[in-house]
C-alpha atoms as an extended CHARMM CRD file, in Angstrom:
* protein
*
       166  EXT
         1         1  MET       CA            -27.5030000000        4.9890000000       45.6740000000  PROA      1               0.0000000000
         2         2  LYS       CA            -26.6670000000        1.5040000000       44.4560000000  PROA      2               0.0000000000
         3         3  ILE       CA            -23.4830000000        0.8890000000       42.4490000000  PROA      3               0.0000000000
         4         4  ASN       CA            -23.5160000000       -2.0100000000       40.0270000000  PROA      4               0.0000000000
         5         5  THR       CA            -20.3400000000       -4.0070000000       39.7740000000  PROA      5               0.0000000000
         6         6  ILE       CA            -19.3170000000       -6.5990000000       37.2810000000  PROA      6               0.0000000000
         7         7  SER       CA            -17.5210000000       -9.6650000000       38.4620000000  PROA      7               0.0000000000
         8         8  ILE       CA            -15.1140000000      -11.2240000000       36.0110000000  PROA      8               0.0000000000
         9         9  PRO       CA            -14.3700000000      -14.9230000000       36.3900000000  PROA      9               0.0000000000
        10        10  LYS       CA            -10.6850000000      -15.6520000000       37.1410000000  PROA      10              0.0000000000
        11        11  GLU       CA            -10.1190000000      -17.4200000000       33.8120000000  PROA      11              0.0000000000
        12        12  ASN       CA            -11.2280000000      -14.2750000000       31.9300000000  PROA      12              0.0000000000
        13        13  GLU       CA             -9.1270000000      -11.8030000000       33.9400000000  PROA      13              0.0000000000
        14        14  LEU       CA             -6.0290000000      -12.5960000000       31.8880000000  PROA      14              0.0000000000
        15        15  SER       CA             -7.9000000000      -11.9810000000       28.6320000000  PROA      15              0.0000000000
        16        16  VAL       CA             -9.2820000000       -8.6640000000       29.8410000000  PROA      16              0.0000000000
        17        17  ASN       CA             -5.8210000000       -7.5570000000       31.0100000000  PROA      17              0.0000000000
        18        18  LYS       CA             -4.3060000000       -8.6160000000       27.6840000000  PROA      18              0.0000000000
        19        19  ILE       CA             -6.8840000000       -6.5220000000       25.8000000000  PROA      19              0.0000000000
        20        20  LEU       CA             -6.2410000000       -3.4900000000       27.9930000000  PROA      20              0.0000000000
        21        21  ILE       CA             -2.4670000000       -3.8010000000       27.5700000000  PROA      21              0.0000000000
        22        22  HSD       CA             -2.8750000000       -4.1910000000       23.7990000000  PROA      22              0.0000000000
        23        23  GLN       CA             -5.0870000000       -1.0870000000       23.6080000000  PROA      23              0.0000000000
        24        24  GLU       CA             -2.4720000000        0.8820000000       25.5660000000  PROA      24              0.0000000000
        25        25  LYS       CA              0.2840000000       -0.2770000000       23.1780000000  PROA      25              0.0000000000
        26        26  GLU       CA             -1.7240000000        0.7800000000       20.1340000000  PROA      26              0.0000000000
        27        27  LYS       CA             -2.5990000000        4.1320000000       21.7270000000  PROA      27              0.0000000000
        28        28  ASP       CA              1.0940000000        4.7530000000       22.5380000000  PROA      28              0.0000000000
        29        29  LEU       CA              2.0800000000        3.8970000000       18.9580000000  PROA      29              0.0000000000
        30        30  LEU       CA             -0.5420000000        6.2330000000       17.5310000000  PROA      30              0.0000000000
        31        31  LEU       CA              0.5420000000        9.0780000000       19.8040000000  PROA      31              0.0000000000
        32        32  ALA       CA              4.1780000000        8.5140000000       18.8990000000  PROA      32              0.0000000000
        33        33  ASN       CA              3.2270000000        8.7560000000       15.2220000000  PROA      33              0.0000000000
        34        34  PHE       CA              1.6460000000       12.1760000000       15.5890000000  PROA      34              0.0000000000
        35        35  VAL       CA              4.6690000000       13.5180000000       17.4800000000  PROA      35              0.0000000000
        36        36  SER       CA              7.1380000000       12.3580000000       14.8190000000  PROA      36              0.0000000000
        37        37  SER       CA              8.4090000000       15.2580000000       12.7240000000  PROA      37              0.0000000000
        38        38  ASP       CA             10.7660000000       13.5300000000       10.2930000000  PROA      38              0.0000000000
        39        39  ASN       CA              9.9030000000       12.8170000000        6.6750000000  PROA      39              0.0000000000
        40        40  GLU       CA             10.0360000000        9.0520000000        7.0950000000  PROA      40              0.0000000000
        41        41  PRO       CA              6.7970000000        7.1470000000        6.5430000000  PROA      41              0.0000000000
        42        42  ASN       CA              5.0230000000        6.3340000000        9.7660000000  PROA      42              0.0000000000
        43        43  TYR       CA              5.3830000000        2.5570000000        9.6340000000  PROA      43              0.0000000000
        44        44  ASP       CA              3.6890000000        2.0050000000       12.9980000000  PROA      44              0.0000000000
        45        45  LEU       CA              0.5370000000        3.7780000000       11.9030000000  PROA      45              0.0000000000
        46        46  ILE       CA              0.5610000000        2.0860000000        8.4890000000  PROA      46              0.0000000000
        47        47  LEU       CA              0.9640000000       -1.3080000000       10.1490000000  PROA      47              0.0000000000
        48        48  ILE       CA             -1.8130000000       -0.7730000000       12.6940000000  PROA      48              0.0000000000
        49        49  LYS       CA             -4.2220000000        0.4940000000       10.0180000000  PROA      49              0.0000000000
        50        50  ASP       CA             -3.5160000000       -2.5180000000        7.8170000000  PROA      50              0.0000000000
        51        51  LEU       CA             -3.8190000000       -4.9930000000       10.6840000000  PROA      51              0.0000000000
        52        52  ASN       CA             -7.1320000000       -3.4030000000       11.6890000000  PROA      52              0.0000000000
        53        53  PHE       CA             -8.3500000000       -3.6390000000        8.0920000000  PROA      53              0.0000000000
        54        54  MET       CA             -7.6180000000       -7.3790000000        8.1530000000  PROA      54              0.0000000000
        55        55  LYS       CA             -9.2270000000       -7.6670000000       11.6160000000  PROA      55              0.0000000000
        56        56  TYR       CA             -5.9260000000       -8.4450000000       13.3690000000  PROA      56              0.0000000000
        57        57  ASN       CA             -3.9240000000       -6.7340000000       16.0710000000  PROA      57              0.0000000000
        58        58  LEU       CA             -0.2550000000       -6.5150000000       17.0530000000  PROA      58              0.0000000000
        59        59  ASP       CA             -0.4100000000       -9.5570000000       19.3380000000  PROA      59              0.0000000000
        60        60  ASP       CA             -2.0470000000      -11.9810000000       16.9030000000  PROA      60              0.0000000000
        61        61  ASP       CA             -0.3370000000      -14.9980000000       15.3860000000  PROA      61              0.0000000000
        62        62  ILE       CA              2.2470000000      -13.8890000000       12.7970000000  PROA      62              0.0000000000
        63        63  ASP       CA              1.5550000000      -16.8550000000       10.5120000000  PROA      63              0.0000000000
        64        64  SER       CA             -2.1520000000      -15.9710000000       10.3840000000  PROA      64              0.0000000000
        65        65  ILE       CA             -1.3300000000      -12.3300000000        9.6470000000  PROA      65              0.0000000000
        66        66  TRP       CA              1.0940000000      -13.3480000000        6.8850000000  PROA      66              0.0000000000
        67        67  GLU       CA             -1.4440000000      -15.7360000000        5.3810000000  PROA      67              0.0000000000
        68        68  ALA       CA             -4.0680000000      -12.9690000000        5.2050000000  PROA      68              0.0000000000
        69        69  LEU       CA             -1.5900000000      -10.4060000000        3.8130000000  PROA      69              0.0000000000
        70        70  ASN       CA             -0.1730000000      -12.8170000000        1.2370000000  PROA      70              0.0000000000
        71        71  SER       CA             -3.6920000000      -13.7570000000        0.1400000000  PROA      71              0.0000000000
        72        72  ARG       CA             -4.5670000000      -10.0690000000       -0.3720000000  PROA      72              0.0000000000
        73        73  LEU       CA             -1.3940000000       -9.5280000000       -2.3960000000  PROA      73              0.0000000000
        74        74  HSD       CA             -2.1800000000      -12.5180000000       -4.6240000000  PROA      74              0.0000000000
        75        75  LYS       CA             -5.7550000000      -11.3130000000       -5.1990000000  PROA      75              0.0000000000
        76        76  LYS       CA             -4.5670000000       -7.8310000000       -6.1580000000  PROA      76              0.0000000000
        77        77  PHE       CA             -1.4760000000       -8.7620000000       -8.1880000000  PROA      77              0.0000000000
        78        78  GLY       CA             -1.7680000000      -12.3880000000       -9.2870000000  PROA      78              0.0000000000
        79        79  TYR       CA              0.4230000000      -15.4330000000       -8.7880000000  PROA      79              0.0000000000
        80        80  GLY       CA              3.0700000000      -14.9900000000      -11.4750000000  PROA      80              0.0000000000
        81        81  GLU       CA              6.5820000000      -13.6030000000      -11.3770000000  PROA      81              0.0000000000
        82        82  GLU       CA              5.2460000000      -10.3680000000      -12.8360000000  PROA      82              0.0000000000
        83        83  ILE       CA              2.3260000000       -8.3990000000      -11.4420000000  PROA      83              0.0000000000
        84        84  LYS       CA             -0.8270000000       -8.7580000000      -13.5230000000  PROA      84              0.0000000000
        85        85  LYS       CA             -1.5100000000       -5.9810000000      -16.0050000000  PROA      85              0.0000000000
        86        86  SER       CA             -4.8730000000       -5.1080000000      -14.4410000000  PROA      86              0.0000000000
        87        87  ALA       CA             -3.2330000000       -3.9650000000      -11.1770000000  PROA      87              0.0000000000
        88        88  VAL       CA             -4.1590000000       -0.3690000000      -10.3620000000  PROA      88              0.0000000000
        89        89  SER       CA             -1.7760000000        2.2890000000       -9.1110000000  PROA      89              0.0000000000
        90        90  ASN       CA             -3.6210000000        2.7530000000       -5.7940000000  PROA      90              0.0000000000
        91        91  ASP       CA             -3.0690000000       -0.9230000000       -4.9840000000  PROA      91              0.0000000000
        92        92  LEU       CA              0.5930000000       -0.7090000000       -5.9880000000  PROA      92              0.0000000000
        93        93  ASN       CA              1.0960000000        2.3430000000       -3.7720000000  PROA      93              0.0000000000
        94        94  TRP       CA             -0.7050000000        0.6000000000       -0.9010000000  PROA      94              0.0000000000
        95        95  ALA       CA              1.5220000000       -2.4710000000       -1.2910000000  PROA      95              0.0000000000
        96        96  TYR       CA              4.7190000000       -0.4220000000       -1.4630000000  PROA      96              0.0000000000
        97        97  GLU       CA              3.8770000000        1.4450000000        1.7270000000  PROA      97              0.0000000000
        98        98  THR       CA              2.4070000000       -1.5160000000        3.6050000000  PROA      98              0.0000000000
        99        99  LEU       CA              5.0940000000       -4.0530000000        2.7290000000  PROA      99              0.0000000000
       100       100  SER       CA              7.7270000000       -1.5920000000        3.9300000000  PROA      100             0.0000000000
       101       101  ALA       CA              5.8540000000       -1.3080000000        7.2470000000  PROA      101             0.0000000000
       102       102  TYR       CA              5.7340000000       -5.0980000000        7.6390000000  PROA      102             0.0000000000
       103       103  ILE       CA              9.4490000000       -5.3740000000        6.8330000000  PROA      103             0.0000000000
       104       104  ASN       CA             10.1740000000       -2.8620000000        9.5910000000  PROA      104             0.0000000000
       105       105  TRP       CA              8.0800000000       -4.8070000000       12.1150000000  PROA      105             0.0000000000
       106       106  ASP       CA             10.4210000000       -6.9600000000       14.1950000000  PROA      106             0.0000000000
       107       107  ARG       CA              7.8070000000       -9.7050000000       14.6250000000  PROA      107             0.0000000000
       108       108  MET       CA              7.9610000000      -10.3360000000       10.8570000000  PROA      108             0.0000000000
       109       109  LYS       CA             11.7270000000      -10.9190000000       10.7390000000  PROA      109             0.0000000000
       110       110  ASN       CA             11.2820000000      -14.5970000000        9.8140000000  PROA      110             0.0000000000
       111       111  LEU       CA              9.2260000000      -13.5660000000        6.7890000000  PROA      111             0.0000000000
       112       112  HSD       CA             11.5230000000      -10.8090000000        5.4830000000  PROA      112             0.0000000000
       113       113  GLN       CA             12.4760000000      -12.7730000000        2.3610000000  PROA      113             0.0000000000
       114       114  MET       CA              8.8530000000      -13.1760000000        1.3040000000  PROA      114             0.0000000000
       115       115  LEU       CA              8.0080000000       -9.5630000000        2.1310000000  PROA      115             0.0000000000
       116       116  GLU       CA             11.0560000000       -8.3230000000        0.2260000000  PROA      116             0.0000000000
       117       117  PHE       CA             10.1550000000      -10.5650000000       -2.7330000000  PROA      117             0.0000000000
       118       118  TRP       CA              6.7180000000       -8.9090000000       -2.9320000000  PROA      118             0.0000000000
       119       119  LEU       CA              8.2210000000       -5.4520000000       -2.4500000000  PROA      119             0.0000000000
       120       120  ARG       CA             10.6580000000       -6.0270000000       -5.3530000000  PROA      120             0.0000000000
       121       121  LYS       CA              7.7590000000       -7.0660000000       -7.6050000000  PROA      121             0.0000000000
       122       122  VAL       CA              5.7700000000       -3.9760000000       -6.6210000000  PROA      122             0.0000000000
       123       123  LYS       CA              8.7480000000       -1.6320000000       -7.1150000000  PROA      123             0.0000000000
       124       124  ARG       CA              9.4210000000       -3.1330000000      -10.5410000000  PROA      124             0.0000000000
       125       125  GLN       CA              5.7840000000       -2.6040000000      -11.5590000000  PROA      125             0.0000000000
       126       126  LEU       CA              5.7320000000        0.9580000000      -10.1930000000  PROA      126             0.0000000000
       127       127  LYS       CA              8.8660000000        1.7110000000      -12.1880000000  PROA      127             0.0000000000
       128       128  LYS       CA              7.2890000000        0.2540000000      -15.3400000000  PROA      128             0.0000000000
       129       129  SER       CA              4.0850000000        2.2000000000      -14.7430000000  PROA      129             0.0000000000
       130       130  SER       CA              5.8720000000        5.5130000000      -14.2730000000  PROA      130             0.0000000000
       131       131  LEU       CA              8.0380000000        4.8680000000      -17.3310000000  PROA      131             0.0000000000
       132       132  THR       CA              4.9620000000        3.9760000000      -19.4050000000  PROA      132             0.0000000000
       133       133  SER       CA              3.1800000000        7.1100000000      -18.1810000000  PROA      133             0.0000000000
       134       134  ALA       CA              6.1870000000        9.2650000000      -19.0610000000  PROA      134             0.0000000000
       135       135  ILE       CA              6.4310000000        7.7210000000      -22.5470000000  PROA      135             0.0000000000
       136       136  GLN       CA              2.6910000000        8.1990000000      -23.1690000000  PROA      136             0.0000000000
       137       137  TYR       CA              2.8680000000       11.8100000000      -21.9820000000  PROA      137             0.0000000000
       138       138  SER       CA              5.8970000000       12.4540000000      -24.1850000000  PROA      138             0.0000000000
       139       139  ALA       CA              4.1980000000       10.9250000000      -27.2460000000  PROA      139             0.0000000000
       140       140  GLU       CA              1.0440000000       13.0040000000      -26.6740000000  PROA      140             0.0000000000
       141       141  GLU       CA              3.1490000000       16.1200000000      -26.2080000000  PROA      141             0.0000000000
       142       142  SER       CA              5.0620000000       15.4070000000      -29.4590000000  PROA      142             0.0000000000
       143       143  ARG       CA              1.8460000000       14.9430000000      -31.4330000000  PROA      143             0.0000000000
       144       144  GLU       CA              0.4720000000       18.1920000000      -30.0090000000  PROA      144             0.0000000000
       145       145  GLU       CA              3.6740000000       20.0940000000      -30.8760000000  PROA      145             0.0000000000
       146       146  SER       CA              3.6270000000       18.6710000000      -34.3830000000  PROA      146             0.0000000000
       147       147  LEU       CA              0.0370000000       19.7690000000      -34.8940000000  PROA      147             0.0000000000
       148       148  ASN       CA              0.7910000000       23.2410000000      -33.5270000000  PROA      148             0.0000000000
       149       149  GLU       CA              3.8100000000       23.5790000000      -35.8440000000  PROA      149             0.0000000000
       150       150  LYS       CA              1.7160000000       22.6800000000      -38.8820000000  PROA      150             0.0000000000
       151       151  LEU       CA             -1.0050000000       25.1160000000      -37.8790000000  PROA      151             0.0000000000
       152       152  ASN       CA              1.5400000000       27.8790000000      -37.1930000000  PROA      152             0.0000000000
       153       153  THR       CA              3.2090000000       27.4300000000      -40.5660000000  PROA      153             0.0000000000
       154       154  ASN       CA             -0.1560000000       27.8360000000      -42.2920000000  PROA      154             0.0000000000
       155       155  GLU       CA             -0.2390000000       24.2440000000      -43.5230000000  PROA      155             0.0000000000
       156       156  ILE       CA             -3.9830000000       24.0670000000      -43.8710000000  PROA      156             0.0000000000
       157       157  ALA       CA             -4.1140000000       21.0980000000      -46.2260000000  PROA      157             0.0000000000
       158       158  ILE       CA             -4.0770000000       18.2600000000      -43.7010000000  PROA      158             0.0000000000
       159       159  THR       CA             -5.0250000000       14.8490000000      -44.9890000000  PROA      159             0.0000000000
       160       160  LYS       CA             -7.5800000000       12.5920000000      -43.3040000000  PROA      160             0.0000000000
       161       161  GLU       CA             -4.7740000000       10.2400000000      -42.2900000000  PROA      161             0.0000000000
       162       162  GLU       CA             -2.9520000000       13.0430000000      -40.5030000000  PROA      162             0.0000000000
       163       163  ILE       CA             -6.1210000000       14.0680000000      -38.6480000000  PROA      163             0.0000000000
       164       164  GLY       CA             -6.5310000000       10.4770000000      -37.4660000000  PROA      164             0.0000000000
       165       165  LYS       CA             -3.1140000000       10.6490000000      -35.7890000000  PROA      165             0.0000000000
       166       166  TYR       CA             -4.2280000000       13.4960000000      -33.5700000000  PROA      166             0.0000000000
């Protein structure tokens, strides 16, 4: 029986070893995440998933990672002080979770101010969105209660204008 072997040139050995070490690190992080039993978000898993989405890994250049992340944030939320009105809640939730993971990554310590700036913007928008949702729900509930009261008190003569409100 003949066994085929692959010979790796010396200059590529370092790259192959680096890849194997990186895969071990990621595997260890993923395993650690499944063992964790606290209620804290799993920042390691969030970070690895986001890096993979952007086609990066834990050992890549931090400036390149930041550039890609910042570009995604600008595309989703705009360039102004306030997040654009067309931002959707899924994107806001993604940003809240992901930015927190990047802030907790020690390799991003030099970029904490920028990450925290984005996180503040996202938190402010999430707060506005939840407040707006609560106000809309409350207004709908009030209109429904008002209609029910009128119907329960036998007020049958409702004008066209009143019907338009409901």
